[in-house]
N, C-alpha and C positions, 0 to 999 in steps of 0.2 A: 236417862231423863235429862232434858235440857232445862236448867234453872235460869237461863237467860244470862248466865255469867260467861265471860270470854276470858280464856286463859292464854297468856303469853309466857313462854319459857325461853330464856336466852341468857347469854353471858355478855354483860356490857363490855364495850370496847372503847378505847380512847377515841377512835374515829366517830363513834356515836356522840360523844360529848363535843368534839370539834364541830360536827355537823349541826348539833343542837344550838351551839352558841352562834354559829354563822347564821342560822335561821332566826335566832333572836336578834342579832345585830342588824340584819337586813330587813326583818319583817315587823319590827316594832319601832315606834317613835323613841322609847327610852334606849333601845339598842343603837339606833342611828345617832341619837344625841350623844351617847357615850363615845362614839367613834369621832364625832366632829367637835364637840365642845372643848376638849383639851387644847386642840390646835387653835381654835378661835379665841379662847380666853388667853392663851399664851401670847399670841400675836398682838391681840388688843393691849395687853399689859405692856409689851415691849414698845409698841407704837406710842401709847400714852406717856410712858416713862420717857421715851426719847423726845417727844414734843415738849414735855415739861422741863427736861434737863437741857434741851437745845443740842441734841446730838447732831453731828455732821450726817447728812443724808447717806453717804457711803457706809459709814460705820453702822448707822441705823438699819440699813438694808442687810448688811452682813449679820448683825445680831438677830434680826428678824428671821433670816433664812436659817440660821443655826437653831433658834428656838422652835420654828415651825417644823424643821426636820426631826428634832428631838421629840416634840409632842406627837407628831404623826407616827413615828416609829413606835413610841410607847403605846399609842392607841391601837395600833395594828397588832402588836405583840401581846397585849394584855389578854384578849380572849383566848389565845393559845395557852397562856399560863393558867388561866382560870379553868380551861378544859382539862389540862393535865392534873391540876389539883383535885378537881371534881372526880376524875377517873381514879386517881390514887386513893381517894376516900372510899370509893365503891369497890375497887378491885379485891380487897381482902374478903368481901362477902361472897365472892364467887358467882355461881349461877343465880339468876333472879327469876322469880315467878310473880307475875303481875296478873291479878284477877280484877277484871272490870265488870261491874254490874249496875243495876238500876240505882243502887244506893251509894256507890262510890268505887274507890280503888283500894285494893289490898296488895301490898308489895312485901314479899318475903325474900330473904337472901339465903345463903348457905348455912347460916347459923340460926340462933333463936330470934333474930331480929325480925320485927314485923311492923310495918307502917300502914296505917289506915287513914284514908282521906275520904270524907263524904263530898258530894258535889258542891254543896254550899260553902263548906269551909276549906276546900282544897283549891285546885287550880281554877282560874277563871277564864283563861284563853287557851287556844291551841293553834298550832301551825303544823302543816303536813309537808314533809319533804318526800322524795321518792322512796327513802328507806326508813323514815321515822315518823312517829307522831311526837311532837314536842309540846308538852303541856307547861304553861307558865302561870305564875300567880301574880295577879295585879300587874300584868305586863312587865313583870320583873325578870330577873335572870331565870335560867332554865330551872324548871321544877321537876320535870320527869321526861327523859328521853326513852320512848317506847319503840324499840326496833320492830319493824314489820316482820322480820325474819323469825321472830319468836312465835308467830301464829302457827297453830297446829294445822289449820285449814285456811287456804287463801280466802275463803268466804268470811273468815273471822275479821280480816282487815276491813271489809265493807261494813260488817256489823259494828266494829269499833268506831268507824267514821260516823255511822248513824247515831251511836250512843253519844259520842262527843258533840255532834251537832245539836242534839237535844239538850245537853247539859252545860255546854261551854260555848263561848263565842270564838269563832274562827278569825284568826288574824290574817 
């Protein structure tokens, strides 16, 4: 009997989290802002400080280049660190079972853990990549990375897309 629920069973991978964070970084304004803002603020601070202190233009250029490089490297590396930490938190739970239905989402891991989200209180947006559905809350960081490989039937991927379109906003 089909209750309208869609079941995905999968083992989360580190690549799932990297892909989800890349989708968040490129697909949302908060993600793009998180990539650009540190460099803009750092360079602005150096330029303003240099103008107020009367730095020589050559020294100001060198300091600006060093600060810009440091801020850019930090902004590029941060999502990778966040993805590793997120995966490390999920890895001990082993295989995951995610059930999506008309009322919301139920996620269970390898132990007694169980997380329930209704559509109103849970994620608000979603983004689709070739291998994942990435659900986010308030256009914030990744909320749930749901790998399409976890579907028992390829038609379930289309059913999930329809369910998400009804209950969430697509980014």
